C-alpha positions in Angstrom: 46.8 -10.0 -6.3 48.1 -6.7 -4.8 45.6 -4.0 -4.1 46.2 -0.5 -5.4 44.9 2.3 -3.2 44.2 5.9 -4.1 43.9 8.4 -1.3 41.7 11.5 -1.7 39.2 12.5 -4.3 39.5 11.1 -7.9 37.9 12.7 -10.9 37.5 10.7 -14.1 36.6 12.7 -17.2 35.0 9.8 -19.1 33.7 6.3 -18.5 34.9 4.0 -15.7 34.5 0.3 -16.2 35.6 -2.7 -14.1 35.3 -6.5 -14.3 33.8 -6.4 -10.8 33.1 -3.6 -8.4 32.0 -3.5 -4.7 29.9 -0.4 -4.1 29.3 0.4 -0.4 25.8 0.8 0.9 24.5 4.4 0.6 26.9 5.3 -2.3 24.3 5.2 -5.0 21.2 7.2 -4.1 17.9 7.8 -6.0 19.1 11.1 -7.5 22.2 9.3 -9.0 20.1 6.8 -11.0 19.2 8.2 -14.4 15.6 8.2 -15.7 16.7 6.1 -18.6 18.7 3.6 -16.5 16.3 0.7 -17.5 16.6 -1.1 -14.2 14.5 -4.3 -14.4 11.4 -4.5 -12.2 12.7 -7.8 -10.7 15.5 -5.7 -9.0 13.5 -3.0 -7.3 10.8 -2.8 -4.7 7.4 -2.2 -6.2 4.7 0.2 -4.8 1.1 -0.3 -5.7 -1.9 2.0 -5.0 -5.0 -0.2 -5.1 -8.6 1.0 -4.9 -12.1 -0.3 -4.7 -15.4 1.6 -4.6 -19.1 0.8 -4.4 -21.5 2.6 -6.6 -21.7 6.3 -5.5 -25.5 6.5 -5.2 -26.1 3.2 -3.5 -26.1 2.6 0.3 -23.2 0.6 1.7 -23.6 -3.1 0.8 -22.1 -5.9 2.9 -19.5 -7.6 0.8 -15.9 -8.9 0.5 -13.7 -8.3 -2.5 -10.1 -9.4 -3.2 -7.9 -6.4 -3.8 -4.5 -8.1 -4.3 -2.7 -11.4 -4.6 0.9 -11.0 -3.5 3.6 -12.0 -6.0 6.7 -10.6 -4.5 8.9 -12.5 -2.0 7.7 -10.3 0.8 5.6 -7.2 1.1 4.2 -4.6 3.5 1.0 -2.6 3.9 1.9 1.1 3.8 -1.6 2.6 4.3 -5.3 1.8 4.1 -7.9 4.6 4.0 -11.7 4.5 3.7 -14.4 7.0 3.0 -17.8 7.5 1.5 -19.4 9.8 -1.1 -22.4 10.4 1.2 -21.9 10.2 5.0 -23.9 8.0 7.4 -26.7 9.6 9.4 -27.9 8.9 12.9 -26.4 5.8 14.5 -25.6 4.1 11.2 -22.0 2.7 10.9 -20.0 1.0 8.2 -17.0 -1.2 9.2 -14.4 -1.5 6.5 -11.9 -4.2 7.2 -8.7 -5.3 5.4 -8.2 -9.0 5.6 -5.0 -11.0 4.9 -6.0 -14.6 4.0 -9.3 -14.0 5.8 -8.0 -12.5 9.0 -8.1 -8.7 9.9 -4.8 -6.8 9.8 -6.3 -4.3 12.3 -6.5 -4.2 16.0 -9.6 -2.0 15.6 -11.4 -2.1 12.3 -11.9 1.4 10.7 -15.5 2.4 11.2 -17.3 5.2 9.3 -19.9 6.9 11.6 -22.1 10.0 11.2 -19.2 12.1 12.6 -17.3 11.4 9.3 -18.2 13.8 6.5 -18.6 12.9 2.8 -15.2 12.3 1.0 -13.3 12.4 4.3 -10.6 9.8 4.4 -10.3 7.7 7.5 -7.0 5.9 8.0 -6.8 2.5 9.5 -4.0 1.6 12.0 -2.5 -1.6 10.7 -1.2 -4.1 13.3 0.0 -6.8 10.9 1.6 -4.9 8.0 3.7 -7.7 6.5 2.6 -10.3 3.9 4.3 -12.9 1.7 4.1 -14.4 -1.7 0.7 -16.0 -2.2 -1.1 -14.0 0.5 -4.5 -12.5 -0.5 -5.5 -9.1 0.6 -9.3 -8.5 0.7 -11.6 -5.7 1.7 -14.6 -6.6 3.9 -17.5 -4.1 4.2 -20.2 -4.4 6.8 -22.9 -1.8 7.4 -25.3 -1.5 10.4 -28.3 0.8 10.0 -28.8 1.3 13.7 -31.5 4.0 13.5 -30.0 6.1 10.7 -29.2 5.8 7.0 -26.1 4.0 5.7 -23.4 5.9 3.9 -23.3 5.7 0.1 -20.5 5.1 -2.3 -18.0 3.4 0.1 -14.4 3.6 -1.2 -11.0 2.4 -0.1 -7.4 3.1 -1.0 -4.7 0.6 -0.2 -1.0 1.3 -0.7 1.4 -1.7 -0.5 5.1 -2.4 -1.3 6.5 -5.7 -2.6 10.0 -6.9 -3.0 11.1 -8.4 -6.3 10.3 -12.0 -7.1 
């Protein structure tokens, strides 16, 4: 079938429809997609902000809690931050780890010390950011009194992105 070619700009004052259409990468940007476009969730990357918190008036308790079970084809950890409602004192420390299928995603686990103030967010540096369908992300909290008082109200925020199923 012969190809018809139009040089220069073209303005259409109305609808344009085609049986098939190849749209080059970068042609449709976020601003060009209307709020009522109704694009199915299975066609777009999903971002989740997940949180977990221990009771605000209780000293850090050693525990592990599942935060997320991955459902998308692939995913990535965007950020992980930890903090406390009441800071540690003395030499007390609280390690707050993010585990993927039981293994830490950090080279160095984020550690709250007495140098961190109440409500200060401490970001972890993720060394293994990717995950796949079926992977489990879990937070692990481990406090060591060490001659002080443990922080109270440990909390975490995890931001992840998943591709569609």
